[in-house]
C-alpha positions as CSV (number, residue, x, y, z in Angstrom):
1,M,-133.6,-133.9,127.1
2,G,-131.2,-136.5,125.6
3,Y,-130.2,-137.0,122.0
4,Q,-128.0,-139.4,120.0
5,Q,-124.6,-138.3,118.9
6,N,-122.2,-140.0,116.5
7,F,-118.6,-140.5,117.9
8,R,-115.5,-141.5,116.0
9,V,-113.0,-142.9,118.5
10,W,-109.5,-144.1,117.7
11,R,-109.0,-147.7,118.8
12,G,-105.7,-149.5,118.7
13,D,-102.3,-149.9,120.4
14,A,-98.6,-149.3,119.7
15,T,-98.8,-151.7,116.7
16,G,-101.5,-149.7,114.9
17,G,-105.2,-149.1,114.9
18,D,-108.1,-147.3,113.3
19,F,-111.3,-145.4,114.0
20,A,-114.5,-147.0,115.3
21,E,-117.9,-145.2,115.2
22,Y,-120.5,-145.4,117.9
23,D,-123.9,-143.8,118.3
24,V,-124.2,-142.8,122.0
25,E,-126.9,-141.0,124.0
26,V,-126.0,-137.6,125.3
27,N,-127.9,-135.9,128.1
28,E,-128.0,-132.2,129.1
29,G,-125.1,-130.9,131.1
30,E,-122.7,-133.8,130.3
31,V,-119.1,-133.6,129.4
32,V,-117.2,-135.8,126.9
33,L,-115.9,-138.0,129.7
34,D,-119.5,-138.8,130.7
35,V,-120.2,-140.0,127.2
36,V,-117.0,-142.0,127.0
37,H,-118.1,-143.8,130.3
38,R,-121.5,-144.5,128.7
39,M,-119.7,-145.8,125.7
40,Q,-117.8,-148.2,127.9
41,S,-121.0,-149.4,129.6
42,T,-123.0,-149.9,126.4
43,V,-121.2,-150.3,123.2
44,A,-117.4,-150.5,123.8
45,P,-116.7,-152.2,127.2
46,D,-113.0,-152.7,126.3
47,L,-112.3,-149.1,125.4
48,A,-109.2,-147.9,127.4
49,V,-109.3,-144.4,128.8
50,R,-107.3,-142.8,131.6
51,W,-109.2,-140.6,134.1
52,N,-109.3,-140.0,137.9
53,C,-110.9,-136.9,139.4
54,K,-113.4,-135.8,136.7
55,A,-113.1,-132.3,138.1
56,G,-110.3,-130.8,136.0
57,K,-107.6,-131.1,138.7
58,C,-105.8,-134.4,138.1
59,G,-104.9,-133.9,134.4
60,S,-105.5,-137.6,133.6
61,C,-108.1,-137.5,130.9
62,S,-106.2,-135.5,128.3
63,A,-107.1,-136.3,124.7
64,E,-107.8,-134.6,121.4
65,I,-111.4,-133.7,120.6
66,N,-112.1,-132.7,117.1
67,G,-108.4,-132.2,116.7
68,K,-107.9,-129.9,119.7
69,P,-106.0,-131.0,122.8
70,R,-108.4,-130.9,125.7
71,L,-109.4,-132.5,129.0
72,M,-112.4,-134.7,128.4
73,C,-113.9,-133.9,131.8
74,M,-113.8,-130.2,131.1
75,T,-115.2,-130.3,127.6
76,R,-119.0,-129.8,127.7
77,M,-121.0,-131.6,125.0
78,S,-123.0,-128.4,124.6
79,T,-119.9,-126.7,123.1
80,L,-119.6,-129.3,120.3
81,P,-121.9,-129.2,117.3
82,Q,-124.9,-131.4,117.8
83,G,-125.7,-133.7,115.0
84,S,-122.2,-133.9,113.6
85,T,-119.6,-136.5,114.3
86,V,-117.3,-135.9,117.3
87,T,-113.8,-137.3,116.9
88,I,-111.8,-138.4,119.9
89,T,-108.2,-139.4,119.5
90,P,-105.3,-139.9,122.0
91,M,-102.6,-137.2,122.4
92,R,-100.6,-137.3,119.2
93,T,-97.2,-136.3,120.6
94,F,-96.9,-139.4,122.9
95,P,-96.8,-143.1,122.1
96,V,-100.1,-144.9,122.3
97,I,-100.4,-147.6,124.9
98,R,-104.0,-148.5,124.0
99,D,-107.0,-146.6,122.6
100,L,-107.0,-143.2,124.3
101,V,-104.2,-143.9,126.7
102,T,-100.8,-142.7,125.9
103,D,-97.3,-143.2,127.4
104,V,-96.4,-139.8,129.0
105,S,-93.2,-141.0,130.6
106,F,-91.3,-138.5,128.5
107,N,-92.6,-135.8,130.8
108,Y,-91.4,-137.6,134.0
109,Q,-88.0,-138.0,132.5
110,K,-87.8,-134.3,131.7
111,A,-89.1,-133.4,135.2
112,R,-86.1,-135.3,136.7
113,E,-83.7,-133.4,134.6
114,V,-84.7,-130.0,136.1
115,R,-82.6,-129.2,139.1
116,A,-84.9,-129.1,142.1
117,F,-85.3,-126.1,144.5
118,V,-82.1,-125.6,146.5
119,P,-82.9,-124.2,150.0
120,P,-80.6,-121.5,151.5
121,A,-77.8,-123.1,153.5
122,D,-78.2,-120.5,156.3
123,L,-81.9,-121.1,156.9
124,A,-83.6,-124.0,158.6
125,P,-87.0,-125.4,157.6
126,G,-89.6,-123.1,159.1
127,E,-87.3,-120.0,158.8
128,Y,-88.1,-119.3,155.2
129,R,-89.6,-115.9,154.6
130,M,-90.9,-114.3,151.4
131,Q,-92.6,-111.1,150.5
132,Q,-96.2,-111.6,149.2
133,V,-95.2,-109.9,145.9
134,D,-92.6,-112.7,145.3
135,V,-95.2,-115.4,146.1
136,E,-97.5,-113.9,143.6
137,R,-95.0,-113.8,140.8
138,S,-94.7,-117.5,140.5
139,Q,-98.0,-118.6,142.1
140,E,-99.7,-118.7,138.6
141,F,-97.3,-121.5,137.6
142,R,-98.2,-123.6,140.6
143,K,-101.7,-124.0,139.2
144,C,-100.3,-126.5,136.6
145,I,-102.1,-129.9,136.9
146,E,-99.6,-131.6,134.6
147,C,-102.2,-132.7,132.0
148,Y,-99.4,-132.3,129.5
149,L,-101.7,-130.7,126.9
150,C,-99.1,-127.9,126.5
151,Q,-96.4,-130.6,125.9
152,N,-98.7,-132.4,123.4
153,T,-99.6,-129.3,121.4
154,C,-96.0,-127.8,121.2
155,H,-95.0,-128.2,117.6
156,V,-91.3,-128.5,118.5
157,V,-91.9,-132.1,119.6
158,R,-95.4,-132.7,118.1
159,D,-94.0,-132.5,114.6
160,H,-90.4,-133.4,115.2
161,E,-89.8,-136.5,117.3
162,E,-86.0,-136.0,116.9
163,N,-86.2,-132.9,119.2
164,K,-87.4,-134.8,122.2
165,P,-83.9,-135.6,123.6
166,N,-83.0,-131.9,123.6
167,F,-86.3,-130.1,124.4
168,S,-88.1,-130.2,127.8
169,G,-91.2,-128.5,126.6
170,P,-93.3,-125.6,128.0
171,R,-94.3,-127.3,131.2
172,F,-90.8,-127.7,132.4
173,L,-89.4,-124.5,131.0
174,M,-92.2,-122.9,133.0
175,R,-90.9,-124.8,136.1
176,I,-87.5,-123.4,135.5
177,T,-88.9,-119.9,135.3
178,E,-90.8,-120.5,138.6
179,L,-87.5,-121.5,140.3
180,D,-85.6,-118.6,138.8
181,M,-88.2,-116.2,140.2
182,H,-88.0,-117.8,143.7
183,P,-86.2,-115.5,146.0
184,L,-85.0,-118.3,148.2
185,D,-83.7,-120.6,145.5
186,A,-79.9,-120.9,146.1
187,A,-79.0,-123.0,143.1
188,E,-76.8,-120.2,141.7
189,K,-75.2,-119.2,145.0
190,Q,-74.4,-122.7,146.2
191,E,-74.0,-124.7,143.0
192,G,-73.3,-122.1,140.4
193,I,-76.4,-122.9,138.4
194,K,-77.9,-120.0,136.5
195,R,-81.4,-121.3,135.7
196,P,-81.9,-119.3,132.5
197,L,-78.6,-120.5,131.1
198,A,-79.6,-124.1,132.0
199,A,-82.9,-123.6,130.3
200,Q,-81.1,-122.5,127.1
201,D,-78.2,-124.9,127.1
202,E,-79.8,-128.1,128.7
203,H,-83.5,-127.8,128.2
204,G,-83.8,-126.4,124.7
205,L,-85.4,-123.0,125.3
206,G,-84.0,-121.8,122.0
207,Y,-86.3,-124.2,120.1
208,C,-89.4,-122.3,121.4
209,N,-90.6,-119.7,118.9
210,I,-93.4,-118.4,121.1
211,T,-96.4,-119.4,119.0
212,K,-98.6,-119.4,122.2
213,C,-100.1,-122.8,121.3
214,C,-99.2,-124.0,124.8
215,T,-101.1,-121.1,126.4
216,E,-104.2,-121.7,124.2
217,V,-104.7,-125.3,125.4
218,C,-104.0,-124.8,129.1
219,P,-107.1,-125.7,131.1
220,E,-105.8,-123.6,134.0
221,H,-105.5,-120.6,131.8
222,I,-101.8,-120.1,132.7
223,K,-100.2,-117.5,130.5
224,I,-97.2,-119.9,129.8
225,T,-95.8,-117.9,126.9
226,D,-96.2,-114.3,128.2
227,N,-95.4,-114.9,131.8
228,A,-92.9,-117.7,131.7
229,L,-91.2,-118.4,128.4
230,I,-90.8,-114.8,127.2
231,P,-89.3,-113.6,130.5
232,L,-87.0,-116.6,130.5
233,K,-85.8,-115.8,127.0
234,E,-85.2,-112.2,128.0
235,R,-83.0,-113.3,130.9
236,V,-81.0,-115.6,128.5
237,V,-80.5,-112.6,126.2
238,D,-79.1,-110.6,129.1
239,L,-76.8,-113.4,130.3
240,K,-75.5,-114.6,127.0
241,F,-75.5,-111.6,124.7
242,D,-75.5,-108.3,126.8
243,P,-71.9,-107.0,126.7
244,L,-72.1,-105.7,130.3
245,F,-73.1,-109.1,131.6
246,I,-70.5,-110.9,129.5
247,R,-67.7,-108.5,130.7
248,R,-68.8,-109.0,134.3
249,R,-68.7,-112.8,134.0
250,K,-65.2,-112.7,132.5
251,K,-64.1,-110.6,135.4
252,Q,-65.6,-113.1,137.9
253,R,-63.8,-116.0,136.1
254,T,-60.4,-114.2,136.3
255,H,-60.6,-113.3,140.0
């Protein structure tokens, strides 16, 4: 059985904006994106919203619902308090294009800065072999749908715009961890790239103070902090501060 719900939706563009309130019908089993579509068809035909699959797999409909970064297509209306106002705003960390649509090009720029997988020089495509245990180590990170909710909620850039040039964010630090765990990645052997050191020196790993806010908003339930960021930090500590590693690197440079 349907009911009327009050929604407070941010409307505007890069020059500014304000909230508009709409009373919209909500039916049993619907998600927030369903209601936003009804809003467009009834009371706000010019409302801009980005979406694609409506199945929690494309990551397009990221927004903030009652202050929490979420996917609109995965947020059931039944989980929100009936009778009170539901507030929908665009992701705060990224520039607004219009209404609920933000410019997430920051993330594409950071993706390009991560050195891609380097295949072994002595193996041809089709000859790659990995143990299942190695596949499983990084398989969790491959579930990422690049909704950028973790990027949006990370206080390093959410509260400090000036950090953006030096910090790639949890999504791409997780990508570096995935590559560092890959047994066939030859970036270090062929190009001398130590992924953990690159994460620290080029991608701002040191800015992260493991508050786990990225993990809390991940719709794929990836343990970003525990399984990616902390292990990456541990490797950095070994490489940069462990006397045995430092002595070994000095010997390698002198020979």
